[in-house]
N, C-alpha and C positions, 0 to 999 in steps of 0.2 A: 504494500499500500504506499502511495506517495502522499506528500503534504496536501495536494489539491484534493485528493480523494478523501483525506482525512478531515480536512475543513468542511467538506460537505456533510459529513455525518456527525460532526462535533456537537450541534445543538441537541440532536437526539441522543448522542452518547452521554452528554452531561445530564440530560433530563431522565433518561431510562436507566434502569438497573442493568439491562443487558449489555454485557461488554464482550465484544467479539475478540478472539485471540489475535487476529491480525491488527486490529486497531490497538490492542494493548502493546503488542510488539512494537508498533509504529511510535507510540507515545514514549516507550521506554528509551528510544533511541533520538527522539526529536524534541529538543528544548523549546522550540517556537510553538508546536503544537500543543505541547503541555502547558505552556503560558496561555494560549488561546483557550484551552479547556478550563483552566482555573478561572479566566474571565467569564466564561459562560456560567460556571458554578457560582461565582460571586453574584452575577446578575440574577440567576434563579433564586439564590438565598434571598436577595433582596426583594424580589417579587413575591416570594411566599410570605415574607414579613408584612408587605403592603396589604395582602388579602386578610391579614389577621386584625388589622387596624380598621377603626369605624370613623366616620366623619365627625361625630359629635352632634352638637345641636345645629339645626337648619337656621340659617340666618333669617332675621325678621324680614317678611315681605317676599321672600324668594318663592314660596309656594304660589302666592297670588301673581307674581310676575311670570312664572312658568305656565300658569293655568291661562294667562291673558295672551301668550304668544300667538296661538291660533287665530284670535280675534283681532289682531292688529292688522290694519290696512296697509298694503303695499303701496309703493310709489305709483304704480300702474292704476291701482284702484283709486287713489286720491285724484289722479289726472282724468280718469274716466268720470268721476263724479264732478269734478270741476268743469269738465267739458259739457255734460249733461245739463248742469245748472246754467251755463252761459252760452248755450248752443246758438240762441238768437243773436246774441251780441257777435259771436264770431262769424255767423252768416251774414250779418249785416256789414261787418267790416270786410268781408271777403268780396261781397257785392260792390262796395264802395271802391275797393281796389281794382276790381274788373272794370268798373266804370271809369276810374282814372286812366286805367292802361288803355282803354279804348279811346278816350279822349286825346291821349298822347298819340296814339298811332293815327287818329284822324287829323291831328294837327301836323304831324310830319308828312301825311299824304297831301294835305293842302299846301303846305310849304314846297313840297316837291313839285306839284302841279304849277305853281307860279314860276319855277325856275326851268320849266320845260322838260323836267325829269318824269316822263310819264310811267316809267316802270313802277314807281311807288303809288301811283295814283290809284284811288278806289274807284272802281266802275260803278 
């Protein structure tokens, strides 16, 4: 077994009690893999200690905040509601802009006609 193969099985080797003879032989000869195994074992020990600890008291207001999360409006919901409330205002503004744009096109067409540039004239 080489180091690459050993490092692939090290997490399972550290976690499980099953120890293959080939893996034990490699570890007996390779200081780098033994050091890596010690790191895994230390990490697993720390994780097992974490499972035994409890969080203690829940901070005040946390439960109410967690329950409220699904009811909060997203930015899209806020925008949709705003547009629904102000639909007439936006429609009026859009109509006014179309009217201004139409007047500008008409002015350009009339000005072009006066200079003999018939390609811009509106028939």
